[in-house]
C-alpha positions as CSV (number, residue, x, y, z in Angstrom):
1,M,-0.5,0.0,-0.2
2,S,1.1,3.8,-1.0
3,I,1.2,6.5,1.4
4,L,-1.6,8.0,-1.0
5,D,-4.0,5.0,-0.3
6,D,-3.3,5.1,3.4
7,I,-4.7,8.7,3.3
8,R,-7.6,7.5,1.5
9,T,-8.3,4.9,3.4
10,I,-8.0,7.1,6.8
11,G,-10.3,9.8,5.7
12,L,-13.2,7.6,4.4
13,K,-12.6,5.3,8.0
14,M,-13.1,9.8,9.1
15,K,-16.0,10.5,7.3
16,N,-17.7,7.5,8.6
17,E,-17.1,7.6,11.8
18,Q,-18.2,11.6,11.5
19,A,-21.6,10.5,9.9
20,S,-22.3,8.1,12.8
21,L,-21.4,10.7,14.7
22,K,-23.7,13.1,12.9
23,E,-26.6,10.3,13.3
24,I,-26.1,10.1,17.4
25,I,-26.0,13.8,18.1
26,L,-29.2,14.1,16.4
27,E,-31.2,10.6,17.5
28,S,-29.9,12.7,21.0
29,S,-31.2,15.6,20.9
30,R,-34.9,13.8,20.2
31,V,-36.9,11.7,22.3
32,D,-38.9,8.8,21.0
33,V,-42.8,9.1,23.4
34,S,-45.1,6.2,23.6
35,D,-47.3,7.8,22.3
36,E,-46.6,6.9,18.0
37,Q,-48.1,10.6,17.0
38,V,-45.5,12.4,18.7
39,D,-42.6,10.4,18.0
40,G,-39.9,12.2,18.0
41,L,-40.9,15.3,19.5
42,D,-38.2,17.7,19.7
43,R,-36.6,17.5,23.4
44,L,-36.4,20.5,24.5
45,I,-41.0,20.8,24.2
46,Y,-40.7,17.3,26.1
47,N,-38.6,18.8,28.8
48,H,-41.2,21.7,29.7
49,C,-44.3,19.1,29.1
50,L,-45.9,19.3,32.5
51,N,-48.4,16.3,33.7
52,K,-51.4,16.5,34.8
53,K,-51.3,15.8,38.6
54,T,-48.6,19.2,38.3
55,L,-51.7,20.9,36.7
56,S,-53.9,20.1,38.9
57,D,-52.4,21.1,42.3
58,F,-50.7,24.5,40.3
59,F,-54.7,25.3,39.8
60,G,-55.6,24.0,42.8
61,K,-57.8,22.1,42.1
62,S,-58.5,18.2,43.0
63,R,-57.2,15.9,40.1
64,N,-61.5,14.5,39.1
65,T,-62.6,18.4,38.9
66,F,-59.0,19.4,36.9
67,S,-59.2,16.6,34.6
68,R,-63.3,17.9,33.7
69,I,-62.3,20.5,32.8
70,L,-59.9,19.3,30.8
71,A,-61.8,17.5,29.2
72,E,-64.2,20.3,28.2
73,L,-61.7,22.3,27.2
74,H,-60.6,19.1,24.9
75,E,-64.2,19.0,23.8
76,K,-64.4,23.1,23.0
77,K,-61.1,22.4,21.3
78,V,-59.2,25.1,22.9
79,I,-56.6,22.5,23.9
80,G,-55.0,19.5,21.9
81,E,-54.6,15.5,23.3
82,P,-52.2,15.5,25.5
83,I,-49.1,13.4,24.7
84,F,-49.0,10.3,26.6
85,Q,-45.9,8.9,28.0
86,N,-46.6,5.4,30.0
87,K,-49.2,6.7,32.3
88,S,-48.6,10.3,32.0
89,H,-50.9,12.9,30.1
90,L,-48.3,16.0,29.6
91,Y,-49.2,18.8,28.1
92,T,-46.9,21.7,26.5
93,R,-46.5,24.8,27.5
94,W,-48.9,26.6,24.5
95,D,-51.7,23.7,25.7
96,V,-50.7,25.7,29.3
97,Q,-50.9,29.1,28.5
98,K,-54.3,27.9,27.0
99,I,-55.4,26.5,29.9
100,M,-54.4,29.1,32.1
101,E,-56.2,32.3,30.2
102,A,-59.3,29.7,29.6
103,M,-59.2,29.7,33.8
104,G,-58.5,33.4,34.0
105,T,-55.9,32.9,35.8
106,I,-54.0,36.9,35.9
107,Q,-51.6,37.6,33.7
108,Y,-48.6,40.0,34.0
109,R,-49.4,42.4,32.7
110,E,-52.8,42.8,35.1
111,M,-50.2,42.8,38.1
112,Y,-47.2,44.6,36.6
113,L,-45.8,47.4,34.3
114,P,-43.3,46.1,31.9
115,R,-39.8,45.5,32.0
116,V,-36.7,46.0,30.7
117,I,-33.4,44.1,32.0
118,V,-30.6,45.0,30.1
119,T,-26.9,42.7,30.2
120,E,-24.0,44.8,29.6
121,N,-20.6,44.5,29.5
122,H,-17.8,45.8,26.6
123,K,-15.5,42.7,27.0
124,G,-15.8,40.0,24.9
125,G,-17.1,36.7,26.1
126,T,-18.4,37.2,29.0
127,G,-21.5,35.6,28.8
128,K,-24.0,38.3,28.5
129,S,-26.0,36.6,25.7
130,T,-26.1,33.4,27.3
131,T,-26.9,34.8,30.6
132,T,-29.8,37.1,29.3
133,A,-31.6,33.4,27.5
134,T,-31.4,31.7,30.4
135,L,-33.2,34.6,32.7
136,A,-35.5,35.5,29.6
137,T,-36.5,31.6,29.8
138,A,-36.4,30.9,33.8
139,A,-39.1,34.2,33.3
140,A,-40.6,32.7,30.5
141,L,-41.2,29.2,31.7
142,D,-42.2,30.6,35.1
143,L,-45.9,29.9,35.3
144,N,-46.5,32.0,38.7
145,L,-44.9,35.1,36.7
146,N,-46.6,34.3,33.7
147,A,-44.4,36.7,31.8
148,K,-44.3,37.1,28.4
149,I,-40.6,37.7,27.0
150,C,-38.9,39.4,24.1
151,V,-35.5,39.5,23.8
152,I,-33.3,41.8,21.3
153,D,-29.3,41.0,21.6
154,L,-28.1,43.7,20.0
155,D,-24.3,42.7,19.6
156,P,-23.0,42.7,16.4
157,K,-21.6,39.3,16.6
158,A,-24.6,37.9,18.1
159,R,-25.3,34.3,16.8
């Protein structure tokens, strides 16, 4: 074997390993749930779904009462079918927001004035964008706060 053949063989092995690594990364970023209609549901959506027990506790309703409320909302087509994972009924954040609106949950704008939060540091690589995104995500996912979030990154190198 010549050096060129060795390089070609190494290149093919690297290409195959890279392709399998890409498949592994894609596979690990998806979650297969037991409901076939949502096979491959995005992990971020799945991770932030809430089950019926958590929601009934949040709204201060018994499970039976809350199940009736959910059934009514489903009949009215306010919310969609839950995601069935084992014996859990999971609801996406969009459904949770619709449930909150239907139940008359107080919204952020009814209790507070709008807020502007600025993160500024002229040095690069200090985590301004990461900090901002983390704070915004935490505020958006806080059901007690019930805030709507808009993030504008004015950094010309922002990604």
